[in-house]
C-alpha positions in Angstrom: 28.5 -49.8 12.0 28.4 -50.0 15.8 25.2 -49.4 17.7 26.7 -46.4 19.4 27.7 -44.8 16.1 24.2 -45.5 14.7 22.7 -43.7 17.7 25.0 -40.7 17.2 24.1 -40.4 13.5 20.4 -40.7 14.2 20.7 -38.0 16.8 22.5 -35.7 14.4 19.9 -36.3 11.7 17.1 -35.6 14.1 18.9 -32.3 15.2 19.2 -31.2 11.6 15.6 -32.0 10.9 14.5 -29.9 13.8 16.8 -26.9 13.1 16.4 -26.7 9.3 12.7 -25.7 9.4 13.3 -23.1 12.0 16.1 -21.5 9.9 13.8 -21.6 6.8 11.2 -19.5 8.6 13.5 -16.5 8.9 12.9 -13.7 6.3 15.6 -13.3 3.6 15.9 -9.7 4.7 13.7 -6.7 5.9 10.7 -5.8 3.7 11.9 -2.6 2.1 9.8 0.5 1.5 6.1 0.7 2.7 3.2 0.6 0.2 3.3 3.6 -2.1 6.7 4.7 -0.9 5.8 8.4 -1.0 3.4 8.3 -4.0 0.1 9.0 -2.1 1.2 11.9 0.1 -1.6 13.9 1.9 -2.2 17.6 1.6 -0.3 19.8 4.0 -2.2 19.7 7.3 -1.6 23.4 8.2 -2.3 23.8 11.9 -2.4 20.4 13.7 -4.9 19.7 16.5 -3.5 20.3 20.0 -4.2 16.7 21.3 -3.3 13.1 20.6 -6.3 11.1 19.3 -6.8 7.4 20.4 -5.0 4.7 18.4 -6.6 2.1 16.3 -6.6 -1.7 16.9 -4.9 -3.8 14.2 -4.9 -7.5 13.3 -2.5 -9.6 11.3 -4.8 -11.9 9.2 -5.0 -15.6 9.8 -4.1 -16.2 6.1 -1.8 -14.0 4.0 -2.0 -15.4 0.5 0.7 -14.7 -2.2 3.5 -12.3 -1.2 7.0 -11.2 -2.0 10.0 -13.2 -0.8 12.3 -10.2 -0.6 12.2 -6.4 -0.2 15.2 -5.9 -2.5 13.2 -4.7 -5.5 12.7 -6.2 -8.9 15.5 -5.4 -11.4 14.9 -4.7 -15.1 16.9 -6.6 -17.6 17.3 -3.8 -20.1 18.5 -6.0 -23.0 15.5 -8.4 -22.8 13.0 -5.8 -21.3 12.0 -8.3 -18.7 11.3 -8.4 -15.0 11.5 -11.5 -12.8 9.0 -11.6 -9.9 9.5 -14.3 -7.2 6.5 -15.0 -4.9 5.5 -17.2 -2.1 2.3 -18.8 -3.4 -0.3 -21.4 -2.5 -1.8 -22.2 -6.0 -1.4 -21.2 -9.7 -2.5 -17.7 -10.6 -2.0 -14.6 -12.7 0.0 -11.5 -12.1 -0.4 -8.0 -13.5 2.0 -5.1 -13.0 1.0 -1.4 -12.7 3.1 1.8 -12.1 1.4 5.2 -12.4 4.7 7.0 -12.9 5.6 5.2 -16.1 2.2 4.3 -17.7 -1.5 3.8 -17.1 -3.1 0.4 -17.0 -1.2 -2.9 -17.0 2.5 -2.6 -17.9 2.6 -6.4 -18.3 0.7 -9.6 -17.3 1.5 -13.3 -17.1 0.3 -16.5 -15.6 2.4 -18.3 -13.0 2.8 -21.9 -11.8 3.1 -22.5 -8.1 5.5 -25.4 -7.2 6.6 -26.2 -3.6 5.1 -22.9 -2.4 7.1 -20.7 -4.8 6.6 -19.1 -8.2 8.9 -17.4 -10.7 7.1 -15.1 -13.2 8.8 -13.5 -16.2 7.1 -10.3 -17.4 8.0 -8.7 -20.7 7.7 -4.9 -21.1 7.2 -2.7 -24.2 10.2 -0.8 -25.4 8.5 2.5 -24.3 7.8 1.3 -20.7 11.2 -0.3 -20.3 12.9 3.0 -21.4 10.8 5.0 -18.9 11.8 2.7 -16.0 15.5 2.9 -17.2 15.3 6.8 -17.1 13.8 6.9 -13.6 16.0 4.0 -12.3 13.6 3.4 -9.3 9.8 3.2 -9.7 7.2 2.3 -7.0 4.7 -0.2 -8.5 1.9 -2.6 -7.6 1.6 -6.2 -8.5 -2.0 -7.3 -8.8 -2.1 -11.1 -8.1 -5.2 -13.3 -8.6 -5.0 -16.7 -7.0 -7.8 -19.1 -6.2 -10.4 -16.4 -6.9 -8.9 -13.9 -4.5 -7.2 -10.6 -5.5 -4.1 -9.4 -3.7 -2.3 -6.1 -4.2 1.5 -6.3 -3.5 3.7 -3.2 -3.3 6.9 -3.6 -5.2 9.8 -1.5 -6.4 11.2 -1.7 -9.9 14.8 -0.8 -10.4 17.2 -0.3 -13.4 20.9 0.0 -12.8 20.9 0.4 -9.0 19.5 -1.2 -5.8 15.9 -0.3 -5.0 16.8 1.7 -1.9 19.9 2.3 0.2 20.0 0.1 3.3 17.6 1.8 5.7 18.3 2.4 9.4 16.1 3.0 12.4 14.4 6.1 13.8 16.2 7.0 17.1 13.0 6.3 19.1 9.6 4.8 18.7 9.4 1.1 18.7 7.3 -2.0 17.8 6.4 -3.5 21.2 6.1 -7.2 20.7 3.8 -8.4 23.5 1.3 -6.9 24.0 1.6 -5.6 20.4 1.8 -1.8 19.9 3.5 0.4 17.3 4.8 3.4 19.2 5.4 6.6 17.1 8.8 8.2 17.2 9.0 11.7 18.8 10.0 13.5 15.6 12.0 16.7 15.9 12.7 19.8 13.7 15.0 22.8 14.0 12.0 25.1 13.9 8.3 24.3 14.5 6.8 22.9 11.3 3.7 20.8 10.5 4.4 17.1 9.7 2.3 14.1 8.6 3.2 10.6 9.8 1.9 7.1 9.1 2.8 3.7 10.7 2.9 0.2 9.1 3.5 -3.4 10.2 5.2 -5.7 7.7 4.9 -9.4 8.5 6.5 -12.4 6.9 5.9 -16.2 7.0 7.7 -18.8 5.0 4.4 -19.8 3.4 3.1 -16.3 2.6 6.1 -14.1 2.1 5.9 -10.4 3.0 2.6 -8.5 3.6 1.7 -5.1 5.0 -1.0 -4.0 7.4 -1.9 -0.5 8.6 -4.7 2.0 8.8 -3.5 3.9 5.7 -4.3 7.1 7.7 -1.9 10.0 8.0 -1.8 11.8 11.3 -1.0 15.6 11.5 1.4 16.9 14.2 3.7 19.8 14.9 7.4 18.9 15.1 9.6 21.1 17.3 13.2 21.0 18.5 12.1 19.1 21.6 9.8 16.6 19.7 6.2 16.5 18.6 4.4 19.3 20.4 1.2 17.2 21.0 3.3 14.5 22.7 4.5 17.0 25.3 1.4 18.6 26.8 2.2 21.7 28.8 5.9 21.3 27.9 6.3 18.0 29.7 9.7 16.5 29.2 8.5 12.9 28.9 6.5 12.3 25.7 3.2 10.5 25.6 3.3 9.3 21.9 0.5 8.1 19.6 0.4 4.3 19.3 -1.1 2.0 16.8 -2.6 -1.0 18.5 -3.3 -3.3 20.2 -2.0 -5.5 17.5 -3.4 -9.1 17.5 -1.2 -11.8 16.0 -2.4 -15.4 15.1 -0.4 -18.1 16.7 1.3 -21.1 15.0 2.2 -19.4 11.7 5.8 -18.5 12.4 5.4 -14.8 11.9 8.2 -12.2 11.8 6.9 -8.6 12.2 8.6 -5.3 11.4 7.6 -1.8 12.3 8.0 1.1 9.8 7.2 4.8 10.1 6.8 7.4 7.2 7.0 11.1 7.7 6.4 14.2 5.5 8.2 17.3 6.7 6.2 20.2 5.4 9.0 22.6 4.6 9.1 24.7 1.5 9.5 21.5 -0.5 7.8 18.6 1.2 10.3 16.0 2.3 9.1 12.4 2.6 11.2 9.8 4.5 10.7 6.4 6.0 12.7 4.1 8.3 12.3 1.1 10.6 11.6 1.2 14.3 13.3 -1.0 16.8 11.5 -4.2 17.8 11.4 -4.3 21.6 10.3 -2.0 24.4 12.6 1.0 23.6 13.9 3.0 20.6 17.0 2.0 18.7 19.4 4.4 20.5 18.0 3.6 24.0 18.3 -0.2 23.3 21.9 0.1 22.3 21.4 -2.0 19.2 18.4 -2.1 17.0 16.4 -5.3 16.2 14.2 -5.7 13.1 11.8 -8.5 14.2 9.2 -9.4 16.7 8.9 -13.2 16.4 5.7 -15.1 16.9 6.1 -18.9 16.6 
């Protein structure tokens, strides 16, 4: 081998070594539905206050702990009555699964072994629980993970016979501003004035910790009109002044990907719960021309 060729091969190897970790940091896909996915809806707010309250500061933790590797949902193997849960992990631990809609207490539990930062846990369900999941086809659930003396609750979706959710789009406005970090609420509309409840979330991903969620858990009450949220348009102003969640502090050096999500309940005759992503950037999805899922923090 000539000296020149050796130099070229070493350069290619160095380039691959540099680009492979960067590619490994990217999420396998967006996080899927927010915690609860419509299970813990608030009471109808009735008449909403005529003002916009101050937002709340939010912080992405320095450490995440075990988390899901994908937001695609966990599929039931009907023949074997099993579920396979794949986690990012940092040590061996235990996993318990709960879902209020199909049974009280633990549906199943198992120990898992963490190897190279990943674990694969097989959970076996009773015939009764498996049949209930099969009938519902999509079930919001919670994985209770205990690792190194720490308890972590992870929102999951169980599926039987179909994907967890259809591919979600973006609200036409609202956005996750990357720096400084703010989650700006969409200016929700309705054909006639109706009360609505809204709630914002940040989902964040690292290669070491998988997906995690942060948010205040608080529902805000507004009035949606044909021109937007009434409280965002004081005295009928055309330009909205929306509610924001933030500032959002993000630790450096963890390779974080962050996604913004907004839930809404339209309080019509039959309450209608919906959720979608918001554009990552300085404007909404339509104004930006093309929506972007992630704010990226090296």
